[in-house]
NUNUVO-330662 format. One record per residue: residue number from 1; x, y, z of N, C-alpha, C, CB in turn. Coordinates in pm, whole numbers, plus 50000, padded with zeros to 5 digits. Glycine has a CB too. Example, Ala and Ser with C-alpha at 12.3 -4.5 7.8 and 13.67 -1.06 7.14 Angstrom:
! NUNUVO-330662
+------+-------+-------+-------+-------+-------+-------+-------+-------+-------+-------+-------+-------+
! resi !   n.x !   n.y !   n.z !  ca.x !  ca.y !  ca.z !   c.x !   c.y !   c.z !  cb.x !  cb.y !  cb.z !
+------+-------+-------+-------+-------+-------+-------+-------+-------+-------+-------+-------+-------+
!    1 ! 51319 ! 49431 ! 50780 ! 51230 ! 49550 ! 50780 ! 51320 ! 49670 ! 50780 ! 51131 ! 49553 ! 50905 !
!    2 ! 51285 ! 49775 ! 50708 ! 51367 ! 49894 ! 50714 ! 51290 ! 50003 ! 50787 ! 51408 ! 49940 ! 50572 !
+------+-------+-------+-------+-------+-------+-------+-------+-------+-------+-------+-------+-------+
END
This chain:
! NUNUVO-330662
+------+-------+-------+-------+-------+-------+-------+-------+-------+-------+-------+-------+-------+
! resi !   n.x !   n.y !   n.z !  ca.x !  ca.y !  ca.z !   c.x !   c.y !   c.z !  cb.x !  cb.y !  cb.z !
+------+-------+-------+-------+-------+-------+-------+-------+-------+-------+-------+-------+-------+
!    1 ! 36128 ! 07209 ! 67168 ! 36098 ! 07339 ! 67091 ! 35997 ! 07340 ! 67081 ! 36141 ! 07368 ! 66977 !
!    2 ! 35875 ! 07404 ! 67121 ! 35799 ! 07434 ! 67026 ! 35718 ! 07463 ! 66906 ! 35805 ! 07442 ! 67035 !
!    3 ! 35708 ! 07465 ! 66763 ! 35741 ! 07567 ! 66675 ! 35581 ! 07640 ! 66599 ! 35854 ! 07487 ! 66557 !
!    4 ! 35507 ! 07772 ! 66609 ! 35435 ! 07829 ! 66585 ! 35438 ! 07887 ! 66424 ! 35438 ! 07897 ! 66684 !
!    5 ! 35353 ! 07862 ! 66383 ! 35353 ! 07977 ! 66264 ! 35194 ! 08090 ! 66265 ! 35361 ! 07872 ! 66089 !
!    6 ! 35236 ! 08155 ! 66265 ! 35238 ! 08309 ! 66270 ! 35157 ! 08386 ! 66158 ! 35386 ! 08357 ! 66260 !
!    7 ! 35072 ! 08415 ! 66134 ! 34994 ! 08428 ! 66000 ! 34921 ! 08626 ! 66022 ! 34833 ! 08261 ! 65999 !
!    8 ! 35019 ! 08736 ! 65997 ! 34970 ! 08834 ! 66007 ! 35067 ! 08934 ! 65846 ! 34987 ! 08875 ! 66185 !
!    9 ! 34890 ! 09006 ! 65870 ! 34950 ! 09069 ! 65706 ! 34980 ! 09202 ! 65728 ! 34833 ! 09069 ! 65565 !
!   10 ! 35059 ! 09255 ! 65847 ! 35063 ! 09352 ! 65868 ! 35178 ! 09348 ! 65950 ! 34957 ! 09397 ! 65901 !
!   11 ! 35319 ! 09411 ! 65811 ! 35413 ! 09426 ! 65851 ! 35539 ! 09400 ! 65989 ! 35380 ! 09494 ! 65823 !
!   12 ! 35472 ! 09505 ! 66043 ! 35518 ! 09541 ! 66161 ! 35464 ! 09460 ! 66290 ! 35490 ! 09677 ! 66169 !
!   13 ! 35372 ! 09485 ! 66306 ! 35294 ! 09372 ! 66420 ! 35378 ! 09183 ! 66403 ! 35068 ! 09362 ! 66352 !
!   14 ! 35415 ! 09197 ! 66243 ! 35456 ! 08996 ! 66237 ! 35597 ! 09066 ! 66306 ! 35481 ! 08864 ! 66014 !
!   15 ! 35645 ! 09170 ! 66285 ! 35821 ! 09175 ! 66289 ! 35853 ! 09134 ! 66473 ! 35898 ! 09387 ! 66235 !
!   16 ! 35695 ! 09200 ! 66560 ! 35688 ! 09180 ! 66673 ! 35650 ! 09093 ! 66760 ! 35656 ! 09238 ! 66690 !
!   17 ! 35625 ! 08984 ! 66725 ! 35514 ! 08910 ! 66712 ! 35650 ! 08727 ! 66702 ! 35388 ! 08984 ! 66534 !
!   18 ! 35737 ! 08754 ! 66577 ! 35776 ! 08712 ! 66593 ! 35986 ! 08699 ! 66675 ! 35703 ! 08694 ! 66510 !
!   19 ! 35962 ! 08914 ! 66710 ! 36084 ! 08876 ! 66794 ! 36030 ! 08853 ! 66901 ! 36195 ! 08970 ! 66812 !
!   20 ! 35948 ! 08867 ! 66915 ! 35886 ! 08804 ! 67124 ! 35911 ! 08624 ! 67130 ! 35621 ! 08833 ! 67165 !
!   21 ! 35830 ! 08622 ! 67043 ! 35790 ! 08421 ! 67018 ! 35915 ! 08414 ! 67001 ! 35680 ! 08332 ! 66865 !
!   22 ! 35997 ! 08473 ! 66927 ! 36154 ! 08341 ! 66909 ! 36298 ! 08398 ! 67031 ! 36254 ! 08361 ! 66669 !
!   23 ! 36218 ! 08498 ! 67109 ! 36309 ! 08580 ! 67229 ! 36219 ! 08499 ! 67324 ! 36307 ! 08782 ! 67247 !
!   24 ! 36056 ! 08386 ! 67298 ! 36092 ! 08335 ! 67446 ! 36099 ! 08183 ! 67420 ! 35969 ! 08376 ! 67573 !
!   25 ! 36208 ! 08152 ! 67326 ! 36255 ! 08002 ! 67274 ! 36120 ! 07917 ! 67209 ! 36322 ! 07903 ! 67422 !
!   26 ! 36001 ! 08040 ! 67191 ! 36004 ! 07903 ! 67036 ! 36082 ! 07954 ! 66909 ! 35817 ! 07866 ! 66953 !
!   27 ! 35959 ! 07866 ! 66793 ! 36013 ! 07778 ! 66708 ! 35922 ! 07912 ! 66608 ! 35975 ! 07579 ! 66718 !
!   28 ! 35951 ! 07973 ! 66538 ! 35829 ! 08065 ! 66440 ! 35867 ! 08077 ! 66275 ! 35821 ! 08249 ! 66502 !
!   29 ! 35810 ! 08055 ! 66156 ! 35810 ! 08077 ! 66100 ! 35733 ! 08192 ! 66116 ! 35812 ! 08002 ! 66050 !
!   30 ! 35730 ! 08320 ! 66038 ! 35606 ! 08403 ! 66008 ! 35554 ! 08383 ! 65807 ! 35665 ! 08596 ! 66060 !
!   31 ! 35408 ! 08433 ! 65828 ! 35403 ! 08471 ! 65624 ! 35306 ! 08575 ! 65651 ! 35322 ! 08320 ! 65476 !
!   32 ! 35272 ! 08686 ! 65545 ! 35195 ! 08695 ! 65552 ! 35037 ! 08714 ! 65549 ! 35237 ! 08699 ! 65558 !
!   33 ! 34954 ! 08496 ! 65522 ! 34869 ! 08519 ! 65413 ! 34818 ! 08336 ! 65468 ! 34957 ! 08572 ! 65224 !
!   34 ! 34669 ! 08318 ! 65380 ! 34598 ! 08199 ! 65373 ! 34745 ! 08087 ! 65283 ! 34420 ! 08234 ! 65270 !
!   35 ! 34742 ! 08106 ! 65196 ! 34779 ! 08060 ! 65112 ! 35000 ! 08028 ! 65073 ! 34684 ! 08150 ! 65032 !
!   36 ! 35040 ! 08147 ! 65189 ! 35221 ! 08120 ! 65220 ! 35156 ! 08060 ! 65343 ! 35367 ! 08278 ! 65245 !
!   37 ! 35001 ! 08051 ! 65452 ! 34996 ! 07958 ! 65520 ! 35035 ! 07785 ! 65589 ! 34942 ! 07981 ! 65496 !
!   38 ! 34867 ! 07798 ! 65436 ! 34898 ! 07613 ! 65358 ! 35043 ! 07590 ! 65284 ! 34768 ! 07574 ! 65201 !
!   39 ! 35141 ! 07651 ! 65218 ! 35209 ! 07620 ! 65178 ! 35376 ! 07605 ! 65296 ! 35183 ! 07696 ! 65068 !
!   40 ! 35344 ! 07656 ! 65415 ! 35440 ! 07643 ! 65576 ! 35412 ! 07532 ! 65605 ! 35408 ! 07739 ! 65716 !
!   41 ! 35311 ! 07489 ! 65563 ! 35296 ! 07404 ! 65685 ! 35232 ! 07292 ! 65552 ! 35178 ! 07473 ! 65848 !
!   42 ! 35264 ! 07254 ! 65431 ! 35304 ! 07153 ! 65373 ! 35425 ! 07101 ! 65434 ! 35315 ! 07180 ! 65247 !
!   43 ! 35534 ! 07245 ! 65420 ! 35679 ! 07206 ! 65448 ! 35719 ! 07159 ! 65614 ! 35768 ! 07343 ! 65405 !
!   44 ! 35665 ! 07238 ! 65731 ! 35676 ! 07180 ! 65766 ! 35622 ! 07122 ! 65953 ! 35763 ! 07203 ! 65707 !
!   45 ! 35636 ! 07078 ! 66085 ! 35508 ! 07061 ! 66105 ! 35555 ! 07174 ! 66218 ! 35434 ! 06901 ! 66134 !
!   46 ! 35402 ! 07149 ! 66278 ! 35364 ! 07338 ! 66379 ! 35280 ! 07290 ! 66436 ! 35297 ! 07507 ! 66302 !
!   47 ! 35310 ! 07287 ! 66611 ! 35218 ! 07241 ! 66690 ! 35089 ! 07429 ! 66765 ! 35343 ! 07132 ! 66829 !
!   48 ! 35085 ! 07496 ! 66669 ! 34978 ! 07633 ! 66710 ! 35014 ! 07694 ! 66612 ! 34991 ! 07730 ! 66852 !
!   49 ! 34908 ! 07747 ! 66568 ! 34881 ! 07823 ! 66448 ! 34805 ! 07927 ! 66493 ! 34815 ! 07749 ! 66338 !
!   50 ! 34875 ! 08029 ! 66469 ! 34795 ! 08191 ! 66481 ! 34768 ! 08297 ! 66417 ! 34831 ! 08258 ! 66545 !
!   51 ! 34662 ! 08328 ! 66363 ! 34622 ! 08388 ! 66228 ! 34572 ! 08537 ! 66281 ! 34490 ! 08289 ! 66141 !
!   52 ! 34553 ! 08623 ! 66120 ! 34511 ! 08731 ! 66168 ! 34411 ! 08746 ! 66023 ! 34637 ! 08848 ! 66213 !
!   53 ! 34448 ! 08703 ! 65955 ! 34384 ! 08686 ! 65805 ! 34250 ! 08560 ! 65746 ! 34525 ! 08650 ! 65717 !
!   54 ! 34206 ! 08683 ! 65825 ! 34048 ! 08595 ! 65814 ! 34047 ! 08760 ! 65765 ! 33924 ! 08501 ! 65987 !
!   55 ! 33886 ! 08744 ! 65634 ! 33863 ! 08787 ! 65551 ! 33750 ! 08856 ! 65661 ! 33849 ! 08705 ! 65425 !
!   56 ! 33667 ! 08961 ! 65701 ! 33497 ! 08993 ! 65723 ! 33505 ! 09078 ! 65658 ! 33420 ! 09028 ! 65856 !
!   57 ! 33331 ! 09043 ! 65598 ! 33269 ! 09084 ! 65561 ! 33124 ! 09138 ! 65570 ! 33300 ! 09044 ! 65520 !
!   58 ! 32996 ! 09232 ! 65627 ! 32873 ! 09266 ! 65674 ! 32871 ! 09112 ! 65626 ! 32772 ! 09404 ! 65614 !
!   59 ! 32741 ! 08999 ! 65717 ! 32676 ! 09068 ! 65856 ! 32818 ! 08998 ! 65921 ! 32479 ! 09007 ! 65932 !
!   60 ! 32957 ! 09010 ! 65882 ! 32995 ! 08883 ! 66032 ! 32908 ! 08762 ! 66133 ! 33032 ! 08975 ! 66153 !
!   61 ! 32966 ! 08694 ! 65997 ! 32915 ! 08552 ! 66052 ! 32988 ! 08424 ! 66029 ! 32787 ! 08523 ! 65996 !
!   62 ! 32975 ! 08356 ! 65962 ! 32957 ! 08269 ! 65944 ! 33061 ! 08239 ! 65908 ! 32876 ! 08251 ! 65898 !
!   63 ! 33166 ! 08320 ! 65845 ! 33341 ! 08318 ! 65725 ! 33346 ! 08218 ! 65666 ! 33507 ! 08314 ! 65790 !
!   64 ! 33289 ! 08170 ! 65600 ! 33146 ! 08094 ! 65498 ! 33283 ! 08113 ! 65384 ! 32928 ! 08217 ! 65456 !
!   65 ! 33429 ! 08053 ! 65382 ! 33572 ! 08099 ! 65286 ! 33610 ! 07953 ! 65244 ! 33725 ! 08190 ! 65388 !
!   66 ! 33669 ! 07925 ! 65115 ! 33682 ! 07818 ! 65017 ! 33896 ! 07842 ! 65155 ! 33647 ! 07877 ! 64750 !
!   67 ! 33888 ! 08038 ! 65103 ! 33984 ! 07951 ! 65157 ! 34121 ! 07981 ! 65319 ! 34056 ! 07932 ! 65012 !
!   68 ! 33961 ! 07985 ! 65426 ! 33977 ! 07929 ! 65541 ! 33993 ! 07851 ! 65503 ! 33913 ! 07924 ! 65630 !
!   69 ! 33882 ! 07720 ! 65504 ! 33801 ! 07571 ! 65494 ! 34028 ! 07505 ! 65454 ! 33600 ! 07554 ! 65281 !
!   70 ! 33989 ! 07590 ! 65317 ! 34200 ! 07467 ! 65273 ! 34224 ! 07505 ! 65357 ! 34358 ! 07487 ! 65138 !
!   71 ! 34230 ! 07621 ! 65385 ! 34311 ! 07662 ! 65564 ! 34303 ! 07518 ! 65653 ! 34192 ! 07813 ! 65684 !
!   72 ! 34231 ! 07532 ! 65722 ! 34209 ! 07386 ! 65827 ! 34232 ! 07317 ! 65746 ! 34072 ! 07337 ! 65900 !
!   73 ! 34209 ! 07277 ! 65636 ! 34263 ! 07119 ! 65617 ! 34371 ! 07067 ! 65563 ! 34191 ! 07053 ! 65553 !
!   74 ! 34458 ! 07210 ! 65571 ! 34625 ! 07183 ! 65547 ! 34608 ! 07176 ! 65707 ! 34755 ! 07325 ! 65457 !
!   75 ! 34578 ! 07255 ! 65770 ! 34687 ! 07280 ! 65927 ! 34531 ! 07170 ! 65978 ! 34725 ! 07528 ! 66036 !
!   76 ! 34511 ! 07081 ! 65941 ! 34457 ! 06959 ! 66003 ! 34447 ! 06958 ! 66195 ! 34568 ! 06834 ! 65940 !
!   77 ! 34504 ! 06845 ! 66319 ! 34505 ! 06828 ! 66416 ! 34556 ! 06898 ! 66478 ! 34524 ! 06751 ! 66431 !
!   78 ! 34618 ! 07077 ! 66411 ! 34757 ! 07156 ! 66456 ! 34643 ! 07230 ! 66528 ! 34882 ! 07249 ! 66331 !
!   79 ! 34600 ! 07332 ! 66601 ! 34441 ! 07363 ! 66681 ! 34536 ! 07553 ! 66622 ! 34399 ! 07288 ! 66952 !
!   80 ! 34414 ! 07618 ! 66569 ! 34386 ! 07710 ! 66453 ! 34337 ! 07840 ! 66592 ! 34234 ! 07636 ! 66307 !
!   81 ! 34435 ! 07985 ! 66620 ! 34363 ! 08064 ! 66669 ! 34325 ! 08213 ! 66605 ! 34414 ! 08066 ! 66777 !
!   82 ! 34202 ! 08266 ! 66640 ! 34221 ! 08357 ! 66554 ! 34232 ! 08501 ! 66631 ! 34113 ! 08345 ! 66453 !
!   83 ! 34359 ! 08526 ! 66596 ! 34362 ! 08684 ! 66647 ! 34383 ! 08829 ! 66565 ! 34470 ! 08688 ! 66738 !
!   84 ! 34291 ! 08856 ! 66587 ! 34214 ! 08921 ! 66522 ! 34150 ! 09088 ! 66590 ! 34116 ! 08812 ! 66499 !
!   85 ! 34178 ! 09258 ! 66531 ! 34114 ! 09348 ! 66549 ! 33975 ! 09321 ! 66526 ! 34162 ! 09436 ! 66488 !
!   86 ! 33961 ! 09254 ! 66419 ! 33698 ! 09343 ! 66444 ! 33681 ! 09291 ! 66538 ! 33502 ! 09280 ! 66318 !
!   87 ! 33613 ! 09411 ! 66608 ! 33517 ! 09330 ! 66743 ! 33366 ! 09249 ! 66710 ! 33465 ! 09465 ! 66864 !
!   88 ! 33387 ! 09214 ! 66624 ! 33294 ! 09168 ! 66618 ! 33333 ! 09048 ! 66616 ! 33224 ! 09210 ! 66540 !
!   89 ! 33477 ! 08969 ! 66591 ! 33445 ! 08907 ! 66575 ! 33452 ! 08786 ! 66722 ! 33487 ! 08910 ! 66461 !
!   90 ! 33427 ! 08881 ! 66872 ! 33407 ! 08854 ! 66982 ! 33226 ! 08765 ! 66973 ! 33435 ! 09005 ! 67068 !
!   91 ! 33118 ! 08753 ! 66906 ! 33053 ! 08765 ! 66850 ! 33025 ! 08599 ! 66826 ! 33088 ! 08862 ! 66767 !
!   92 ! 33201 ! 08583 ! 66767 ! 33134 ! 08442 ! 66678 ! 33179 ! 08268 ! 66825 ! 33282 ! 08422 ! 66443 !
!   93 ! 33122 ! 08190 ! 66748 ! 33197 ! 08006 ! 66838 ! 33276 ! 07957 ! 66733 ! 33058 ! 07840 ! 66881 !
!   94 ! 33376 ! 07978 ! 66842 ! 33520 ! 07940 ! 66766 ! 33470 ! 07845 ! 66723 ! 33661 ! 07911 ! 66837 !
!   95 ! 33435 ! 07743 ! 66826 ! 33415 ! 07597 ! 66831 ! 33389 ! 07580 ! 66701 ! 33305 ! 07540 ! 66924 !
!   96 ! 33240 ! 07612 ! 66688 ! 33187 ! 07604 ! 66540 ! 33259 ! 07624 ! 66433 ! 33095 ! 07682 ! 66516 !
!   97 ! 33355 ! 07686 ! 66443 ! 33414 ! 07788 ! 66342 ! 33527 ! 07656 ! 66314 ! 33480 ! 07975 ! 66412 !
!   98 ! 33576 ! 07608 ! 66395 ! 33647 ! 07519 ! 66358 ! 33830 ! 07575 ! 66432 ! 33615 ! 07508 ! 66180 !
!   99 ! 33833 ! 07732 ! 66540 ! 33946 ! 07790 ! 66624 ! 33976 ! 07711 ! 66792 ! 33898 ! 07963 ! 66643 !
!  100 ! 34058 ! 07679 ! 66815 ! 34065 ! 07666 ! 66881 ! 34109 ! 07799 ! 66977 ! 34104 ! 07574 ! 66857 !
!  101 ! 34018 ! 07934 ! 67016 ! 34022 ! 08031 ! 67063 ! 34000 ! 08124 ! 66988 ! 34104 ! 08041 ! 67114 !
!  102 ! 33934 ! 08221 ! 67015 ! 33950 ! 08415 ! 66908 ! 33960 ! 08454 ! 66986 ! 33840 ! 08518 ! 66812 !
!  103 ! 34079 ! 08532 ! 66970 ! 34176 ! 08666 ! 67017 ! 34137 ! 08754 ! 66975 ! 34308 ! 08681 ! 66987 !
!  104 ! 34123 ! 08930 ! 67069 ! 34117 ! 09009 ! 67032 ! 34222 ! 09096 ! 67092 ! 34010 ! 09028 ! 67031 !
!  105 ! 34294 ! 09176 ! 66939 ! 34376 ! 09278 ! 66984 ! 34345 ! 09438 ! 66971 ! 34491 ! 09252 ! 66921 !
!  106 ! 34357 ! 09449 ! 67073 ! 34528 ! 09430 ! 67057 ! 34549 ! 09348 ! 67237 ! 34641 ! 09644 ! 67030 !
!  107 ! 34631 ! 09310 ! 67253 ! 34682 ! 09240 ! 67341 ! 34765 ! 09218 ! 67401 ! 34678 ! 09188 ! 67331 !
!  108 ! 34723 ! 09233 ! 67572 ! 34903 ! 09232 ! 67671 ! 34982 ! 09116 ! 67637 ! 34895 ! 09214 ! 67867 !
!  109 ! 35119 ! 09177 ! 67643 ! 35177 ! 09055 ! 67531 ! 35180 ! 08950 ! 67691 ! 35390 ! 09098 ! 67413 !
!  110 ! 35146 ! 08990 ! 67768 ! 35186 ! 08867 ! 67874 ! 35058 ! 08801 ! 67913 ! 35265 ! 08921 ! 68019 !
!  111 ! 34972 ! 08848 ! 67857 ! 34836 ! 08807 ! 67814 ! 34859 ! 08700 ! 67707 ! 34749 ! 08932 ! 67756 !
!  112 ! 34877 ! 08741 ! 67626 ! 35007 ! 08662 ! 67511 ! 35047 ! 08536 ! 67505 ! 35140 ! 08707 ! 67527 !
!  113 ! 35132 ! 08546 ! 67576 ! 35226 ! 08450 ! 67626 ! 35102 ! 08352 ! 67677 ! 35347 ! 08513 ! 67749 !
!  114 ! 34973 ! 08393 ! 67803 ! 35006 ! 08254 ! 67887 ! 34874 ! 08244 ! 67753 ! 34982 ! 08218 ! 68115 !
!  115 ! 34844 ! 08271 ! 67725 ! 34727 ! 08208 ! 67618 ! 34821 ! 08089 ! 67530 ! 34653 ! 08355 ! 67489 !
!  116 ! 34930 ! 08125 ! 67529 ! 34974 ! 08012 ! 67394 ! 35025 ! 07905 ! 67432 ! 35080 ! 08057 ! 67290 !
!  117 ! 35097 ! 07915 ! 67529 ! 35153 ! 07844 ! 67743 ! 35011 ! 07712 ! 67754 ! 35102 ! 08053 ! 67960 !
!  118 ! 34913 ! 07830 ! 67744 ! 34820 ! 07735 ! 67813 ! 34736 ! 07685 ! 67689 ! 34724 ! 07808 ! 67939 !
!  119 ! 34761 ! 07684 ! 67588 ! 34693 ! 07638 ! 67401 ! 34794 ! 07508 ! 67412 ! 34744 ! 07788 ! 67212 !
!  120 ! 34889 ! 07551 ! 67437 ! 35046 ! 07491 ! 67373 ! 34974 ! 07316 ! 67515 ! 35289 ! 07654 ! 67444 !
!  121 ! 34920 ! 07322 ! 67588 ! 34949 ! 07261 ! 67720 ! 34753 ! 07189 ! 67735 ! 35023 ! 07418 ! 67869 !
!  122 ! 34709 ! 07252 ! 67699 ! 34606 ! 07260 ! 67624 ! 34479 ! 07214 ! 67808 ! 34628 ! 07124 ! 67449 !
!  123 ! 34531 ! 07376 ! 67869 ! 34462 ! 07408 ! 67963 ! 34418 ! 07565 ! 67888 ! 34547 ! 07396 ! 68113 !
!  124 ! 34399 ! 07578 ! 67837 ! 34332 ! 07760 ! 67714 ! 34226 ! 07809 ! 67705 ! 34328 ! 07764 ! 67556 !
!  125 ! 34167 ! 07877 ! 67794 ! 33981 ! 07908 ! 67801 ! 33955 ! 07970 ! 67635 ! 33922 ! 08073 ! 67956 !
!  126 ! 33886 ! 07980 ! 67587 ! 33852 ! 08084 ! 67504 ! 33946 ! 08191 ! 67444 ! 33766 ! 08142 ! 67566 !
!  127 ! 33886 ! 08337 ! 67536 ! 34003 ! 08443 ! 67548 ! 34096 ! 08424 ! 67653 ! 33953 ! 08579 ! 67569 !
!  128 ! 34196 ! 08451 ! 67591 ! 34280 ! 08460 ! 67747 ! 34291 ! 08550 ! 67826 ! 34399 ! 08446 ! 67750 !
+------+-------+-------+-------+-------+-------+-------+-------+-------+-------+-------+-------+-------+
END
């Protein structure tokens, strides 16, 4: 069973993702922010991290954030997906920023599930 860490600051969406992904057979841990995410990564291993908890500020560029870098260090080799409603994120270079992919909200649930499965198998494109 693959273990997913979901970092989502919107409680209703967090609940939907937890229910959906649990029903698909994934072991799910959901947290509201990167600080909680780092603690979760310290407590147990994960196969994939999906996060919405990135702060965007103009000019929507390099995402130079101590919080993000600390989180990426804690995640190690675990793939991280940026799952965001900010359309500006689509102009970012996922590889250069250390993300396995950048997914734009809203995302069709079947496409989300296909993207997760693809990443876990190592076959997912940058955008599902």
